[in-house]
C-alpha positions in Angstrom: 92.9 77.0 37.9 93.1 75.5 41.4 92.9 71.9 42.6 91.2 71.3 46.0 92.1 67.9 47.6 89.7 66.7 50.3 90.2 63.7 52.5 87.1 61.7 51.5 84.6 61.8 48.6 81.6 62.9 50.7 83.7 65.8 52.1 84.6 66.8 48.6 80.9 67.0 47.8 80.3 69.3 50.7 83.2 71.6 49.6 81.7 71.9 46.1 78.1 72.2 47.3 78.0 76.1 47.7 79.1 76.5 44.0 77.7 75.4 40.7 79.6 72.3 39.7 79.6 69.2 37.6 80.6 65.6 38.5 83.5 64.0 36.6 85.3 60.7 37.0 87.1 61.0 40.4 86.6 64.7 40.8 84.2 67.7 40.6 84.5 70.7 38.4 83.4 74.0 40.0 82.3 76.7 37.5 84.0 80.1 37.6 82.6 82.2 40.5 83.6 85.0 42.9 86.0 82.8 44.9 87.3 80.8 42.0 87.3 83.2 39.0 88.8 80.5 36.7 86.8 77.7 38.3 88.3 74.9 40.4 88.7 71.1 40.4 87.8 69.3 43.7 89.2 65.8 44.1 89.6 63.5 47.1 91.7 60.9 48.8 90.1 57.8 50.2 91.7 58.2 53.7 95.3 57.0 53.7 96.0 56.4 49.9 99.7 56.2 50.7 101.3 54.0 53.3 104.8 53.5 54.6 106.5 50.6 52.7 107.1 47.2 54.2 110.5 46.3 55.6 111.5 44.2 52.6 111.1 47.2 50.3 114.2 48.6 52.0 116.1 45.4 52.2 115.0 42.0 50.8 116.7 40.3 53.8 114.3 42.0 56.1 111.3 40.0 54.8 112.4 37.0 57.0 111.7 37.6 60.7 115.1 37.1 62.3 116.8 38.4 65.5 120.0 39.0 63.5 118.3 41.7 61.4 116.9 43.6 64.4 116.5 46.5 64.8 115.1 47.4 61.4 116.2 51.0 60.8 115.8 52.4 57.2 118.2 55.2 56.2 115.1 57.2 55.2 111.4 56.4 55.1 109.4 55.9 51.8 105.7 55.7 51.0 103.9 53.7 48.4 100.4 54.0 46.9 98.0 51.4 48.4 97.1 49.0 45.5 93.4 49.2 46.1 93.4 53.0 45.9 95.8 53.4 42.9 93.0 54.5 40.5 92.1 57.5 42.6 95.7 58.4 43.2 96.2 58.4 39.4 93.3 60.9 39.0 94.8 63.2 41.7 98.2 63.0 40.1 96.8 63.8 36.6 94.9 66.8 37.9 97.9 68.2 39.9 100.2 67.9 36.8 97.8 69.7 34.5 99.6 72.8 33.1 96.6 75.1 33.7 96.7 74.2 37.5 98.6 76.9 39.2 97.7 76.3 42.9 96.8 73.5 45.2 94.3 73.9 48.1 95.0 71.3 50.8 91.5 70.5 52.2 92.2 67.5 54.4 90.7 67.3 57.9 92.0 70.2 60.0 94.4 68.2 62.2 97.6 66.3 62.2 96.3 63.2 60.3 94.6 65.3 57.6 97.9 67.3 57.2 99.9 64.1 56.7 97.4 62.4 54.3 97.2 65.2 51.8 100.8 66.3 51.9 102.0 62.8 51.4 99.9 62.4 48.3 101.2 65.6 46.9 104.7 64.5 47.6 104.2 61.1 46.0 102.8 62.9 42.9 106.2 64.8 42.6 104.4 68.1 42.2 105.8 71.4 43.7 103.2 74.1 43.1 102.1 76.9 45.5 99.8 75.5 48.3 97.1 77.1 50.5 95.4 75.4 53.4 91.6 75.2 54.1 91.1 75.0 57.8 87.5 74.7 58.9 85.7 73.0 61.8 82.3 72.3 60.1 81.1 71.4 56.7 78.1 73.7 56.4 77.9 75.9 53.3 78.5 79.0 55.5 81.6 77.5 57.0 82.9 76.2 53.7 82.6 79.6 52.0 84.1 81.4 55.0 87.0 78.9 54.9 87.7 79.5 51.2 87.6 83.3 51.9 90.3 83.0 54.5 92.7 80.3 53.3 96.0 79.9 55.3 99.3 79.9 53.6 100.6 76.3 53.2 103.7 77.1 55.3 101.5 77.9 58.4 100.7 74.2 59.0 104.1 72.8 57.8 105.1 72.0 61.4 102.0 70.0 62.0 102.9 67.9 59.0 106.4 67.4 60.4 104.9 66.3 63.7 102.5 63.8 62.1 105.2 62.5 59.8 107.6 62.0 62.7 104.9 60.3 64.7 104.1 57.8 61.9 107.7 57.0 61.2 108.6 56.6 64.9 105.5 54.4 65.4 106.7 52.2 62.5 110.1 51.8 64.1 108.9 51.0 67.5 106.0 48.8 66.3 107.9 46.9 63.7 110.9 46.1 66.0 109.0 45.4 69.2 106.5 43.2 67.4 109.2 41.2 65.6 111.5 40.7 68.6 108.7 39.5 71.0 107.1 37.3 68.3 110.4 35.6 67.5 111.4 35.1 71.1 108.0 33.7 72.1 108.1 31.4 69.1 111.4 30.1 70.3 109.6 29.3 73.6 107.0 27.3 71.7 104.3 29.9 71.1 103.8 30.2 67.3 101.7 33.4 67.1 102.1 37.0 66.1 102.6 39.4 69.0 102.0 43.0 68.0 103.4 45.7 70.2 103.5 49.5 70.0 104.0 52.8 71.7 100.4 53.4 72.6 98.7 50.0 72.4 101.1 48.3 74.8 100.8 50.8 77.7 97.0 50.8 77.2 97.0 47.0 77.3 99.2 47.1 80.4 96.5 49.2 82.2 93.8 46.5 81.4 96.1 43.7 82.4 96.9 45.4 85.7 93.2 45.6 86.5 92.7 42.0 85.4 95.4 40.9 87.9 93.9 43.0 90.7 90.6 41.2 90.2 92.3 37.8 90.0 94.3 38.5 93.2 91.3 39.9 95.1 90.0 37.8 98.1 86.6 38.8 99.2 86.2 39.3 102.9 82.9 39.2 104.7 81.7 42.1 106.9 78.5 43.0 108.8 76.5 46.2 109.3 73.8 47.0 111.8 70.8 48.8 110.3 68.1 50.4 112.5 64.7 51.8 111.8 63.7 54.7 114.0 60.2 56.0 114.9 60.4 59.7 115.9 57.1 61.3 116.8 55.2 59.7 113.8 58.2 59.9 111.4 60.3 56.9 110.4 63.8 56.7 108.9 66.8 54.3 108.7 70.3 54.6 110.0 73.5 52.6 110.0 75.6 52.0 113.2 79.0 53.5 113.2 82.0 54.0 115.5 84.8 56.4 114.7 83.3 56.9 111.3 83.5 53.1 110.4 80.3 51.1 109.9 81.7 47.7 108.9 82.0 45.1 111.6 84.4 42.1 111.2 82.8 39.9 113.9 79.2 38.7 113.2 78.7 37.9 116.9 79.5 41.5 117.8 77.1 42.8 115.1 74.3 40.6 116.6 75.0 41.9 120.1 74.8 45.5 118.9 71.5 44.8 117.1 70.1 43.0 120.2 71.1 45.9 122.4 69.4 48.5 120.2 66.0 46.8 119.7 63.2 48.7 121.3 65.5 51.2 123.0 65.1 54.9 123.3 66.7 57.0 120.6 67.4 60.7 120.2 68.3 62.9 117.2 71.7 64.2 118.4 72.7 66.2 115.4 71.3 67.4 112.1 73.6 68.9 109.5 72.4 70.4 106.2 74.6 71.5 103.3 73.4 73.1 100.1 75.5 72.1 97.0 75.4 73.8 93.6 76.3 71.7 90.5 77.2 73.7 87.4 76.2 72.3 84.0 78.9 69.9 82.4 81.4 71.1 79.9 80.7 70.8 76.2 81.8 67.6 74.6 85.3 66.8 73.2 85.6 63.4 71.5 86.7 61.4 74.6 83.9 62.6 76.8 81.3 62.0 74.0 82.7 58.5 73.5 82.5 57.8 77.3 79.0 59.1 77.6 77.7 57.2 74.5 79.3 54.0 75.9 77.7 54.5 79.3 74.2 55.2 78.0 74.0 53.2 74.8 76.9 50.7 75.0 78.4 52.2 71.8 82.0 51.3 71.3 84.3 54.3 71.0 84.9 53.4 67.4 81.1 53.4 66.6 80.7 56.8 68.3 83.5 58.3 66.2 82.0 56.8 63.0 78.5 58.1 63.7 79.8 61.6 64.8 81.9 61.7 61.6 78.8 61.0 59.5 77.0 63.8 61.2 80.0 66.1 60.6 80.0 65.2 56.9 76.3 65.9 56.6 77.0 69.3 58.1 75.1 68.8 61.4 78.0 68.6 63.9 81.3 70.4 64.1 84.6 68.5 63.6 84.4 65.4 65.9 88.1 64.6 66.5 88.4 67.6 68.8 90.3 67.5 72.1 88.8 70.8 73.4 85.7 71.3 75.5 85.8 75.1 74.9 84.7 77.4 72.0 85.9 80.8 70.9 83.8 83.9 71.2 83.1 83.7 67.5 81.3 80.3 67.9 79.5 81.5 71.1 77.9 84.3 69.0 76.3 81.6 66.8 74.6 79.8 69.7 71.4 81.9 69.9 70.7 81.1 66.2 71.4 77.3 66.7 69.3 77.2 69.9 66.4 79.0 68.1 66.4 76.2 65.5 66.6 73.5 68.2 63.7 75.0 70.1 61.4 74.2 67.1 62.2 70.5 67.4 59.5 68.6 69.5 62.3 66.8 71.5 63.8 70.1 72.8 60.9 72.5 72.8 60.1 72.0 76.6 63.5 73.3 77.6 62.9 76.7 76.0 63.3 79.5 76.7 66.6 78.7 78.4 67.6 80.4 81.6 70.5 82.1 79.9 70.1 83.8 76.5 73.8 83.8 75.9 77.0 82.2 77.4 79.4 84.4 75.4 80.9 85.8 78.6 81.0 82.5 80.5 84.6 81.3 80.7 83.5 77.8 81.6 82.6 77.4 77.9 84.2 80.3 76.0 88.0 80.5 76.2 90.1 81.2 73.2 93.3 80.1 74.9 91.9 76.6 75.6 90.8 76.0 72.0 93.6 74.1 70.2 93.2 73.0 66.6 89.4 72.7 67.0 86.7 73.9 69.4 84.3 71.6 71.3 81.8 69.4 69.4 78.6 71.4 68.9 75.6 71.3 66.7 76.0 73.6 63.6 73.5 76.1 62.4 72.4 73.4 59.9 69.9 71.8 62.3 68.3 68.6 61.0 64.9 67.2 61.7 66.1 65.0 64.5 63.3 62.5 64.2 64.4 61.7 60.7 67.9 60.7 61.5 68.9 57.1 61.8 68.6 55.7 65.4 72.4 55.8 65.9 72.7 59.3 64.4 69.8 60.6 66.5 71.3 59.3 69.7 74.7 61.0 69.1 73.2 64.2 67.8 70.8 64.3 70.8 73.7 64.0 73.3 75.5 67.0 71.7 72.4 69.1 71.3 71.4 68.6 74.9 74.8 69.5 76.2 74.6 72.9 74.4 71.1 73.5 75.8 72.3 72.4 79.3 75.1 75.0 79.1 72.4 77.7 78.8 70.5 76.3 81.8 70.6 77.1 85.5 72.8 75.2 87.9 71.3 72.3 89.9 70.8 72.7 93.6 70.6 69.9 96.3 70.3 70.0 100.0 72.3 67.2 101.6 71.3 66.2 105.2 73.3 64.1 107.6 71.5 63.0 110.8 73.3 61.5 113.9 71.0 59.4 116.1 72.0 58.1 119.5 70.5 54.9 121.0 70.6 54.9 124.8 73.0 57.8 124.5 75.7 55.2 123.5 75.3 53.7 120.0 75.7 56.1 117.1 73.7 55.7 113.9 74.3 57.8 110.8 71.6 58.6 108.2 72.1 60.5 104.9 69.6 61.9 102.5 69.2 64.6 99.8 66.5 66.8 98.5 66.6 68.3 94.9 65.8 72.0 95.3 66.3 73.0 91.7 66.7 70.6 88.8 68.3 73.2 86.5 70.3 71.6 83.7 69.6 68.1 85.1 66.2 68.2 83.6 67.8 68.4 80.2 70.4 65.6 80.8 68.1 63.3 82.8 69.6 60.1 81.2 73.1 61.3 81.3 73.1 62.4 85.0 71.8 59.4 86.9 73.1 59.7 90.4 73.0 57.0 93.1 69.7 57.1 94.9 69.9 58.4 98.4 67.1 58.3 100.9 64.7 61.1 101.3 64.7 61.9 105.0 61.8 63.4 106.9 62.2 66.8 108.5 64.1 66.2 111.8 65.3 68.6 114.5 68.0 68.1 117.1 66.7 66.8 120.4 63.7 64.9 119.0 63.1 61.6 120.8 61.7 58.2 119.8 62.5 54.5 119.8 64.2 51.9 117.7 61.4 50.3 115.8 63.6 47.4 114.6 67.3 46.5 114.2 68.9 44.0 111.9 72.3 42.7 110.8 73.2 42.9 107.1 76.0 40.6 105.8 78.0 41.7 102.8 81.4 41.0 101.2 84.1 43.3 100.0 83.9 43.7 96.2 86.8 43.4 93.7 87.8 46.3 91.5 85.4 46.6 88.6 86.5 45.9 85.0 86.7 49.0 82.8 84.0 49.6 80.2 85.2 50.8 76.8 84.1 54.3 77.7 86.0 54.2 80.9 89.1 52.9 79.1 88.9 55.9 76.7 88.9 58.2 79.8 91.7 56.2 81.4 93.8 56.6 78.3 93.2 60.3 78.4 94.3 60.5 82.1 97.1 57.9 82.1 99.4 60.4 83.5 98.2 59.6 87.0 99.9 56.2 86.7 103.4 57.8 86.6 105.5 58.4 89.7 107.6 61.1 88.1 105.6 64.3 88.6 107.2 66.2 85.8 106.3 63.5 83.3 102.9 63.2 84.8 102.3 66.9 84.0 103.5 66.3 80.4 101.2 63.4 79.9 98.3 65.3 81.3 99.1 68.3 79.2 99.4 66.1 76.0 96.1 64.4 76.8 97.5 61.0 77.9 97.9 57.9 75.7 97.2 58.5 72.1 95.1 61.4 70.7 91.4 62.1 70.4 91.6 60.8 66.9 93.4 57.5 67.6 92.2 56.2 70.9 89.1 54.4 69.5 91.3 52.8 66.9 93.8 51.6 69.5 91.0 49.8 71.5 89.7 48.3 68.3 93.2 47.1 67.5 93.6 45.5 70.9 90.3 43.6 70.3 91.4 42.6 66.8 94.7 41.3 68.0 93.0 39.2 70.6 94.6 41.0 73.6 91.3 42.1 75.0 87.7 40.9 74.8 84.6 43.0 75.4 81.7 41.1 77.1 78.6 43.0 78.2 80.6 46.2 77.7 83.2 45.0 80.2 86.9 44.9 79.0 88.7 41.6 79.8 92.4 40.9 79.2 93.0 37.6 77.4 95.7 35.1 78.2 97.5 36.4 75.1 97.4 40.0 76.4 98.5 39.0 79.9 101.4 37.0 78.5 102.7 39.8 76.4 102.6 42.3 79.3 104.2 39.8 81.7 107.1 39.1 79.3 107.7 42.8 78.7 107.6 43.4 82.5 108.5 46.8 83.8 110.4 47.9 80.7 109.7 51.2 79.1 107.6 49.8 76.3 104.7 49.0 78.6 104.9 52.3 80.6 103.2 55.6 79.8 106.6 57.2 80.5 107.8 56.7 76.9 104.6 58.2 75.6 105.0 61.2 78.0 108.5 62.0 76.7 107.5 61.2 73.1 104.4 63.4 73.2 106.3 66.3 74.7 108.9 66.2 71.9 106.2 65.8 69.2 104.2 68.7 70.5 107.4 70.8 70.3 107.9 69.7 66.7 104.3 70.8 65.9 105.0 74.2 67.4 108.3 74.6 65.5 110.3 74.4 68.8 112.1 71.1 68.2 113.9 69.2 65.5 112.2 66.3 63.8 115.6 64.8 62.8 116.9 64.9 66.4 113.7 63.2 67.6 114.1 60.4 65.0 117.7 59.8 66.2 116.3 59.3 69.7 113.7 56.9 68.5 116.3 54.8 66.6 118.3 54.5 69.9 115.1 53.5 71.7 114.5 50.8 69.0 117.9 49.3 69.8 117.1 49.3 73.5 113.7 47.6 73.1 115.3 44.8 71.1 118.2 44.5 73.6 115.9 44.5 76.6 113.7 41.8 75.1 116.6 39.4 74.3 118.1 39.8 77.8 114.7 39.2 79.5 113.8 36.1 77.4 116.4 34.0 79.3 114.3 34.4 82.5 110.9 33.7 81.0 108.9 30.9 82.5 105.7 30.3 80.5 104.5 27.1 82.2 101.7 28.8 84.1 99.9 30.1 81.0 97.0 28.2 79.3 98.6 28.3 75.9 96.0 26.0 74.3 93.2 28.6 75.2 95.2 31.5 73.8 93.3 33.2 71.0 95.2 33.3 67.8 95.6 36.5 65.7 94.9 35.8 62.0 98.0 36.0 59.9 97.9 39.0 57.6 99.4 36.8 54.9 96.3 34.5 55.1 93.7 37.2 55.2 92.0 37.3 51.8 93.4 33.9 50.7 90.9 31.9 48.5 89.7 28.7 50.3 87.0 27.5 48.0 84.3 28.5 45.4 81.2 29.9 47.0 78.4 27.4 46.9 75.7 30.1 46.4 77.1 32.6 43.9 80.2 31.1 42.5 82.5 33.8 43.9 85.6 33.1 46.1 85.2 31.9 49.6 88.1 33.7 51.3 89.8 33.8 54.8 88.4 36.8 56.7 90.2 36.2 60.0 87.6 34.7 62.3 85.5 33.2 59.6 85.5 32.3 55.9 83.3 34.6 53.8 82.3 35.2 50.2 84.3 37.9 48.4 81.2 39.1 46.6 79.6 40.5 49.8 80.0 44.1 48.7 79.4 43.5 45.0 76.3 41.4 45.1 75.5 41.2 48.9 76.2 37.4 49.0 76.2 36.6 52.7 77.7 33.2 52.8 79.9 32.7 55.8 81.5 29.8 57.7 82.7 30.4 61.2 86.2 29.0 62.0 85.0 27.9 65.4 81.7 25.9 65.8 80.8 24.3 69.1 84.3 24.4 70.3 85.8 22.8 67.1 88.1 24.5 64.6 86.8 24.4 61.0 89.8 23.8 58.8 90.3 25.1 55.2 89.9 21.5 54.0 86.5 21.1 55.7 85.3 24.5 54.5 86.3 23.6 51.0 84.5 20.2 51.2 81.4 21.9 52.6 81.3 24.2 49.6 82.0 21.6 47.0 80.0 18.6 48.4 77.7 20.2 50.9 79.2 18.1 53.7 82.4 18.1 55.6 84.5 15.2 56.8 83.5 13.7 60.2 84.7 16.0 63.0 85.2 14.6 66.5 84.6 16.4 69.8 81.9 18.9 69.2 80.6 20.2 72.6 77.1 21.2 73.7 77.0 22.0 77.4 78.6 19.0 79.1 77.9 16.7 76.1 80.7 15.8 73.6 79.8 14.2 70.2 81.0 13.6 66.7 79.3 15.3 63.7 79.4 16.5 60.2 79.0 20.1 59.0 76.3 20.2 56.3 75.2 23.0 54.1 71.5 23.8 54.0 70.9 25.0 50.4 67.5 26.5 51.3 68.5 28.5 54.4 72.0 29.1 52.9 73.8 28.4 56.2 75.9 25.7 57.9 74.3 23.2 60.2 75.7 20.5 62.5 74.5 16.9 61.8 75.4 14.3 64.5 77.2 11.3 63.1 
């Protein structure tokens, strides 16, 4: 008998689907078949069932946040079972310890995290039985059966586990020590809040803060341009005055003189340049490029895109979403004609068939075994759904991936770019630029994705043609500050953070190791920065908060805020994953770094001057010790009203869909636990002073509307 351990319940269902099976409590029982002659038991984790223990589990004295105890460095790391997932852990442990179970099949996600999750569970169960590894990139029945037919030996992915384990322990060391030292030191300066810091989140935050400061320091400067409309033998077009390649004029009087000089004067087409450009179809998606595109088109956060792509993967419609590769192997390329044939039957894609290329199996732009790491690019599987029946979010993500594959089989796009130089009175130069699309090619498939800036369509012009200036005018503009990043751009920036390093060797390392974080973790890092009140996202623009700016300012130019540490770190971790470096030696280096981070912070704190910060406006991160704390009895269902961080909410939300919530901030006023409790018990809070509506300030009560089941503000 064999036990198969999947990462999540829905994945376990997909692994059992090709075989006759029965559902049991916490697992599935597969009947004997060709691949499992004695049958098999398929169970599942619920993500990270096991977690690294808290500091006080190593030393009770470490529970108190104190500079004297830093750095916190355990002799060895230990895991514990997450309390809320203990029942499922017990089921897994019971199955693994059954005497008739001779072999374990590790079926976690085929990547570092999946490796860590399942092996940690097995280790916590204290079971040492032979192990095989299921390594697949899609959950279709065909892929599942093929995966079980070609299981890897457990030892083949041992180094990946060592890499993931080292990463998690090292992140614990850096995060725990950096967060404590900066929180304590800032508290000593009068700022009683939690300041979380970490190896990836802090350099990422530093990039956002840098842009925020560039915008704040930017001083717009006015400039002027002279625009002319030319009439050439019945044809009209516009041009912009230039001299030595520059069109901006700093003196408005000069601009007016140029415009006045040109009005009604003779003009001649002095030069016409034409250049044909070919644009190849874009690469297939990896996770970062999918997240960036979905954010640009649909304003999806990176986390949402990952969640939706994961759902489509579990349903068997997309390949593994946490991929860092944009390439496929020849084996996947051979399946494309079958997938395309099925896509062609969908009304949304029918017009793009037949495609210009029947196969791209020989096209190294897409098919390159050497550039496929753990997983190939995100592609549709042969299990093509009825796209119109997917949920709106699923349809949008599936559509992006499907269209990329169709585009890869389409022709290149061709444009003719024209540059015209016009002379007025043989003295003043005007430049005109335009383009003509000669062949749409793949752009007809990705029409939403490939919106280019509109350039003028110029009439056909030949050198020597003459005419006059129909009109000339002066246009006033201002220089623009750098733009804030969108969440999609921030994902891309994390991936290419190497360009922010001055050291070329480290830059190469960071580019090779895909920048800050991994494909699987970047969305979570951005979500974490939002949750910890370091950044805000408004209209898809990322803003650094006062809290985020303060943290980066006090850290300064130390290694914690630089991609340099991540570059060295990722290089060593990659070597551990390839069996070329020692995990123990790496951990010794991380311990030394923990000492240095603490020492640097203490030395720096003597020079901190925090008077320029608006500390009152600084958003507070909810204490993890208060989250889930009971505040009152729910007025609607009798459940517990608990602290949810930014609001108080009913604990019965998941059980009975009770939607009672009370925001902690209403019209600029903080709602205390006392007033939330009184609101629930008596239907009315104490009198609260200083509510704000526009410019008006007033006193009011919070009252509970029993009919509408929500809070209202009643002026006193």
